[in-house]
C-alpha positions as CSV (number, residue, x, y, z in Angstrom):
1,M,-23.5,8.9,3.2
2,T,-22.9,12.5,3.3
3,I,-20.3,14.5,5.5
4,M,-22.7,17.4,5.6
5,I,-23.9,18.1,9.3
6,Q,-25.3,21.6,8.4
7,P,-24.3,23.2,5.2
8,E,-23.6,26.6,6.8
9,V,-21.4,24.8,9.6
10,D,-19.5,22.9,6.9
11,E,-18.8,26.0,4.8
12,I,-17.4,27.9,8.0
13,V,-15.3,25.0,9.1
14,R,-14.0,24.6,5.3
15,E,-13.2,28.2,5.1
16,S,-11.5,28.4,8.5
17,Y,-9.3,25.2,7.9
18,E,-8.7,25.2,4.0
19,G,-5.5,27.1,4.1
20,E,-3.8,25.2,6.7
21,I,-5.0,21.7,5.1
22,Q,-3.8,22.9,1.8
23,S,-0.5,23.7,3.3
24,Y,-0.1,20.4,5.1
25,L,-1.2,18.6,1.8
26,K,2.0,20.0,0.3
27,W,4.2,18.6,2.9
28,E,6.2,15.5,2.3
29,Q,5.4,12.7,4.8
30,T,8.6,13.0,6.6
31,R,7.8,16.5,7.5
32,L,4.3,15.6,8.6
33,D,5.9,12.7,10.8
34,E,8.4,15.2,12.3
35,Q,5.4,17.5,13.2
36,L,3.4,14.7,14.6
37,S,6.4,13.5,16.7
38,D,6.1,16.9,18.7
39,F,3.0,15.6,20.1
40,L,4.3,12.2,21.4
41,P,4.8,11.5,25.1
42,E,8.8,11.8,25.8
43,Q,9.5,8.0,25.8
44,E,7.8,7.2,22.4
45,A,9.3,10.5,21.0
46,E,12.9,9.1,21.8
47,V,12.2,6.0,20.0
48,V,11.0,7.8,17.0
49,R,14.0,10.3,17.2
50,R,16.6,7.1,17.6
51,S,15.1,5.3,14.6
52,S,16.3,8.2,12.0
53,G,12.9,8.1,10.3
54,Q,12.4,4.3,10.4
55,V,9.6,4.3,12.8
56,S,6.4,6.3,12.2
57,P,5.3,8.5,15.1
58,L,1.9,6.8,14.5
59,K,3.1,3.2,15.1
60,P,2.2,3.2,18.8
61,Y,-1.4,4.4,18.0
62,L,-2.1,2.2,14.8
63,D,-4.6,0.1,16.4
64,E,-6.5,3.2,17.8
65,I,-6.3,4.9,14.5
66,R,-7.5,2.0,12.7
67,R,-10.3,1.5,15.2
68,V,-11.7,5.1,14.7
69,V,-11.1,5.2,10.8
70,C,-11.9,1.7,9.6
71,E,-14.6,0.7,12.3
72,E,-16.2,3.8,14.2
73,W,-16.0,6.3,11.3
74,G,-16.4,3.4,8.7
75,W,-14.1,4.2,5.8
76,C,-15.1,1.4,3.8
77,N,-18.7,2.7,3.7
78,R,-17.7,6.2,2.9
79,R,-15.2,5.6,0.4
80,D,-17.5,6.0,-2.7
81,D,-19.1,9.2,-1.1
82,G,-18.4,11.7,-3.9
83,A,-17.8,14.7,-1.6
84,L,-14.8,12.8,-0.1
85,N,-13.0,12.9,-3.3
86,E,-12.0,16.2,-2.5
87,P,-8.8,16.1,-0.4
88,V,-9.7,19.0,1.7
89,N,-13.3,17.6,2.4
90,L,-11.8,14.0,3.2
91,V,-9.3,15.6,5.7
92,I,-12.1,17.6,7.3
93,A,-14.5,14.6,7.7
94,L,-11.9,12.6,9.0
95,A,-10.4,15.1,11.6
96,D,-14.0,15.5,12.8
97,A,-14.2,11.7,13.3
98,F,-11.1,11.9,15.6
99,V,-12.7,14.7,17.6
100,T,-16.2,13.1,17.7
101,C,-14.9,9.4,18.3
102,S,-13.5,8.7,21.8
103,S,-9.9,8.8,20.3
104,R,-7.0,8.5,22.5
105,V,-4.2,9.7,20.1
106,P,-2.2,12.7,21.1
107,F,-2.2,14.4,17.7
108,P,-3.8,17.5,16.4
109,P,-7.0,16.1,14.4
110,T,-6.1,18.1,11.2
111,L,-2.5,17.1,11.0
112,L,-3.3,13.5,11.8
113,A,-6.0,13.5,9.1
114,V,-3.6,14.9,6.3
115,S,-1.0,12.3,7.3
116,L,-3.5,9.5,7.1
117,V,-4.8,10.7,3.8
118,K,-1.5,10.9,2.3
119,I,-0.6,7.3,3.7
120,G,-3.9,6.1,2.2
121,L,-7.1,5.0,4.0
122,D,-7.6,2.0,1.9
123,R,-4.2,0.8,2.8
124,L,-4.9,1.7,6.6
125,C,-7.8,-0.3,6.6
126,R,-6.8,-3.1,4.6
127,E,-3.6,-3.7,6.8
128,R,-6.1,-4.1,9.8
129,K,-7.4,-7.3,8.2
130,T,-4.2,-8.9,7.2
């Protein structure tokens, strides 16, 4: 499987977001979590704040995130796609999956994709099965 829709479109998207993605990839997971928390509904944000970092802002949405990543986008079938070995390409493709799938998560797709790539997509999909 390939992530290319149209080579010229992919290149435009890559150029537009590469700096932002590279910056996010340098962040620690705690900083990403803090940023993601800003997009939570107030009640869920309060639970995350009170947990002092013990509860991920992704937790209320893990079933939906796994549905998109593991089932609809099919990470297990895409894992061996050489183009996805490059973290920026993987983030772009994953963010696109959240835009195109009927996802009900409140997070910006690029920020969410970076966080999931850092957590590990194999881990995310493996934990669904257990």
